[in-house]
C-alpha positions as CSV (number, residue, x, y, z in Angstrom):
1,M,-77.5,-97.9,132.6
2,K,-78.1,-100.1,129.6
3,L,-76.4,-97.8,127.1
4,T,-73.1,-98.0,129.0
5,K,-71.5,-100.7,126.8
6,S,-72.4,-99.0,123.6
7,I,-71.1,-95.7,124.8
8,L,-67.8,-97.2,125.7
9,I,-67.5,-98.7,122.3
10,V,-68.1,-95.4,120.7
11,L,-65.7,-93.5,122.9
12,V,-63.0,-96.0,122.2
13,T,-63.6,-96.2,118.5
14,G,-64.8,-92.7,117.4
15,A,-68.0,-90.7,116.4
16,A,-71.5,-90.4,114.8
17,V,-75.1,-89.8,115.1
18,L,-75.7,-90.9,118.4
19,A,-78.1,-92.9,120.3
20,Q,-80.9,-91.8,118.2
21,G,-81.9,-95.1,116.7
22,P,-80.6,-97.7,114.3
23,P,-78.2,-96.2,111.9
24,P,-78.3,-97.0,108.1
25,G,-76.5,-100.3,107.5
26,G,-75.9,-101.1,111.1
27,P,-74.9,-99.5,114.4
28,G,-72.8,-96.4,113.8
29,F,-70.4,-94.6,115.9
30,G,-68.5,-97.7,116.8
31,R,-67.2,-97.8,113.2
32,R,-66.5,-94.2,112.6
33,L,-63.7,-92.0,113.8
34,A,-61.0,-94.6,113.8
35,G,-61.8,-95.9,110.6
36,P,-68.2,-91.6,112.9
37,G,-65.4,-97.0,110.4
38,G,-63.0,-96.0,113.0
39,P,-63.1,-94.8,116.5
40,G,-66.8,-94.3,117.2
41,F,-68.9,-93.7,120.2
42,G,-71.3,-96.5,119.2
43,L,-74.1,-94.4,120.5
44,H,-76.8,-95.7,118.2
45,S,-79.3,-97.9,119.8
46,R,-81.0,-100.7,117.9
47,K,-84.2,-99.7,119.7
48,L,-86.6,-97.6,117.6
49,V,-87.2,-94.3,119.4
50,T,-90.5,-92.5,118.6
51,G,-92.2,-89.5,120.1
52,A,-88.9,-87.7,121.0
53,P,-87.9,-85.5,118.1
54,Y,-84.8,-83.4,118.2
55,S,-82.0,-81.9,116.1
56,A,-78.5,-80.9,117.2
57,E,-75.0,-80.2,116.1
58,M,-72.6,-83.1,116.8
59,S,-68.9,-83.3,117.5
60,S,-66.6,-86.1,118.4
61,T,-62.8,-86.2,118.9
62,R,-60.3,-88.9,119.6
63,V,-56.7,-88.0,120.5
64,E,-53.9,-90.6,121.0
65,T,-50.4,-89.6,122.2
66,L,-47.8,-92.1,121.2
67,L,-44.6,-93.0,123.1
68,D,-42.4,-90.9,120.9
69,G,-44.6,-87.8,121.5
70,N,-46.4,-88.1,118.2
71,V,-50.1,-87.3,118.3
72,I,-52.9,-88.9,116.3
73,Q,-56.2,-86.9,116.2
74,N,-59.4,-87.8,114.5
75,T,-62.6,-85.6,114.5
76,V,-66.1,-86.0,113.3
77,S,-68.5,-83.0,113.2
78,G,-71.9,-82.4,111.7
79,K,-75.6,-82.5,112.4
80,V,-78.0,-85.2,113.6
81,A,-81.8,-85.3,113.9
82,R,-84.7,-87.6,114.7
83,D,-88.4,-87.1,114.0
84,A,-91.4,-88.2,116.1
85,S,-91.8,-91.4,113.9
86,G,-88.2,-92.6,114.6
87,R,-86.7,-91.5,111.3
88,T,-83.1,-90.3,111.8
89,Y,-80.7,-88.1,109.8
90,S,-77.0,-87.6,110.1
91,L,-74.5,-85.4,108.3
92,E,-70.9,-86.1,109.4
93,T,-67.6,-84.7,108.2
94,S,-64.5,-86.7,109.2
95,T,-61.1,-85.1,109.5
96,G,-58.0,-87.1,110.1
97,G,-57.7,-90.9,110.3
98,P,-58.0,-93.3,107.3
99,L,-61.2,-91.6,106.1
100,G,-59.9,-88.0,106.2
101,Q,-56.2,-88.4,105.4
102,T,-56.5,-86.6,102.1
103,G,-59.0,-84.0,103.3
104,P,-62.4,-83.8,105.1
105,V,-64.9,-86.5,104.0
106,T,-68.6,-85.8,104.4
107,R,-71.3,-88.5,104.7
108,I,-75.0,-88.1,104.8
109,A,-77.3,-90.9,106.0
110,I,-81.1,-91.3,106.5
111,F,-82.8,-94.1,108.4
112,D,-86.5,-94.4,107.6
113,P,-88.2,-97.2,109.6
114,V,-91.6,-96.0,108.4
115,A,-90.8,-96.7,104.7
116,G,-88.5,-99.6,105.6
117,Y,-85.3,-98.2,104.0
118,S,-82.0,-96.6,104.9
119,Y,-80.2,-94.3,102.5
120,E,-76.6,-93.2,102.1
121,L,-76.3,-89.9,100.2
122,N,-73.4,-88.7,98.1
123,P,-73.8,-84.9,97.8
124,T,-71.0,-84.7,95.2
125,T,-72.6,-87.1,92.7
126,K,-76.1,-86.5,93.9
127,T,-76.7,-90.2,94.3
128,A,-78.4,-92.2,97.1
129,T,-77.8,-95.9,97.9
130,R,-80.9,-97.5,99.3
131,R,-81.0,-100.6,101.6
132,A,-84.0,-102.4,103.0
133,I,-84.2,-102.4,106.8
134,H,-84.2,-105.9,108.2
135,T,-86.2,-106.1,111.4
136,P,-85.2,-108.9,113.9
137,P,-88.0,-111.5,114.5
138,A,-90.3,-110.8,117.4
139,G,-89.0,-112.1,120.6
140,S,-85.4,-112.4,119.4
141,S,-82.7,-111.5,122.0
142,T,-80.9,-108.2,121.9
143,P,-77.4,-107.3,123.1
144,S,-79.0,-105.4,126.0
145,S,-81.1,-108.4,127.2
146,N,-78.1,-110.7,127.0
147,A,-76.0,-108.3,128.9
148,A,-78.6,-108.1,131.6
149,S,-78.4,-111.8,132.3
150,R,-74.6,-111.8,132.8
151,P,-73.2,-111.6,136.3
152,A,-71.8,-108.2,137.5
153,N,-68.2,-107.6,136.5
154,P,-66.2,-106.8,139.7
155,N,-63.7,-104.9,137.6
156,V,-66.3,-102.4,136.5
157,V,-67.5,-99.7,138.9
158,K,-70.4,-97.3,138.1
159,S,-71.3,-94.2,140.0
160,D,-74.4,-92.1,139.7
161,L,-73.5,-88.4,139.1
162,G,-77.1,-87.1,139.5
163,T,-79.1,-84.9,137.1
164,Q,-78.0,-81.5,135.9
165,P,-78.3,-79.3,132.8
166,V,-75.9,-80.3,130.0
167,N,-75.8,-78.2,126.9
168,G,-79.2,-76.9,127.7
169,V,-80.8,-80.3,128.4
170,S,-81.5,-82.1,131.7
171,A,-79.3,-85.1,131.7
172,Q,-78.5,-88.0,134.1
173,G,-74.7,-88.6,134.6
174,T,-72.9,-91.9,135.0
175,S,-69.2,-92.4,135.7
176,I,-67.7,-95.8,134.8
177,T,-64.3,-97.1,135.8
178,R,-63.1,-100.3,134.2
179,T,-60.0,-102.1,135.3
180,I,-58.1,-104.8,133.5
181,P,-56.1,-106.6,136.3
182,A,-52.3,-106.9,136.0
183,G,-51.4,-110.0,133.9
184,A,-54.9,-110.4,132.3
185,M,-53.5,-109.5,128.9
186,G,-49.7,-109.5,129.6
187,N,-49.9,-106.1,131.3
188,A,-47.4,-105.6,134.1
189,K,-49.8,-103.2,135.9
190,P,-53.6,-102.8,136.0
191,L,-55.0,-100.9,133.1
192,V,-57.7,-98.4,134.1
193,S,-60.1,-96.7,131.7
194,T,-62.7,-94.1,132.8
195,S,-65.9,-92.8,131.1
196,T,-68.4,-90.1,131.9
197,I,-71.8,-90.2,130.2
198,W,-74.6,-87.7,130.3
199,Y,-77.9,-89.1,129.0
200,S,-81.2,-87.3,128.4
201,A,-84.2,-89.5,129.3
202,E,-86.5,-87.0,127.6
203,L,-84.7,-87.2,124.3
204,Q,-83.5,-90.7,124.8
205,T,-80.0,-89.9,123.6
206,V,-76.5,-89.2,125.0
207,I,-75.8,-85.5,125.3
208,S,-72.2,-85.7,126.2
209,A,-69.6,-88.3,126.9
210,T,-65.9,-88.6,127.6
211,H,-63.6,-91.7,127.7
212,S,-60.0,-92.1,128.7
213,D,-58.1,-95.3,128.1
214,P,-54.3,-95.7,128.3
215,R,-54.4,-98.0,125.3
216,S,-56.4,-95.7,122.9
217,G,-56.2,-92.2,124.3
218,Q,-58.9,-89.6,125.0
219,S,-62.3,-89.5,123.3
220,T,-65.0,-86.9,123.6
221,F,-68.5,-86.6,122.2
222,A,-71.1,-83.8,122.5
223,L,-74.5,-82.6,121.1
224,T,-74.9,-78.8,121.1
225,N,-77.5,-76.3,119.9
226,I,-80.2,-78.9,120.7
227,Q,-83.7,-78.2,119.5
228,T,-86.8,-80.4,120.2
229,T,-88.0,-80.1,116.6
230,A,-86.5,-81.3,113.3
231,D,-87.0,-80.2,109.7
232,P,-89.1,-82.8,108.0
233,S,-87.2,-82.4,104.7
234,L,-84.1,-83.9,106.4
235,F,-85.6,-87.4,106.4
236,Q,-86.3,-87.4,102.6
237,V,-83.9,-88.0,99.7
238,P,-83.4,-84.5,98.1
239,A,-85.0,-83.8,94.7
240,G,-82.5,-84.4,91.9
241,Y,-80.8,-87.4,93.5
242,T,-80.6,-90.7,91.7
243,V,-81.6,-93.6,94.0
244,T,-80.1,-97.1,93.4
245,D,-80.5,-100.2,95.5
246,A,-77.4,-101.7,97.1
247,T,-76.1,-104.9,95.6
248,P,-75.2,-108.0,97.6
249,G,-71.5,-108.5,98.4
250,P,-69.4,-111.7,97.8
251,R,-71.1,-113.5,100.7
252,G,-74.6,-112.4,99.9
253,Q,-74.4,-109.4,102.3
254,F,-74.7,-105.9,101.2
255,G,-71.3,-104.4,100.4
256,R,-69.8,-102.0,102.9
257,R,-70.5,-98.4,102.4
258,P,-67.8,-96.4,100.6
259,G,-67.4,-93.9,103.5
260,P,-67.7,-93.9,107.3
261,P,-70.9,-95.4,108.4
262,P,-73.5,-92.6,109.5
263,Q,-75.5,-98.4,122.0
264,E,-76.1,-100.5,125.0
């Protein structure tokens, strides 16, 4: 399944608006939870998804148990939505980790490919930072197409789990076992990580995912209370907000967002 690599990235790194389309400012999940910038599920695809609207509650958790018994836990929860035109919305609250170490941090993001802009909203100051969406040239390669041309990895085993209802939605399951052979990175024994991913072809998004890795701990992601409609007002900057354009960073790139960013 093409979304496997992204999902693994997300599960290893953290949480976010998942597989619903390009996130504002770049792929999401993979930069959240650890730092929804940290551990993210990387579920956002760079492919624009239209004709499959939905809204849902989202939750993502990463738990790492250290050798001394200490436990590190990061969570991201909130709401995600996509309309029929491919616009996406995410409201995410991070708890724990670098972003939430002094208390929960909430971030709201809107991705609007129709207007050609993405927005990061700050509900405290009622401000919105706008960025132009840069579309890759037609015919340019994508991570998915490049991955498809690579030979199969003998250390990665995928199994079809069939189709079944997951959180009220029909989903196709895939189990992935990835092994790092002994000695590959100085490890005395093989390192084995496992992932289980449930993907809805109808909604073109991941419904549920889990990941276990001896190096990074346990990660889970789920969409619940899933509806096949979305409130149109979610994809617009609320009245009363001041909109400003993002300024280029030191190297001519837009500066990184002040909070956690809102698949293959």
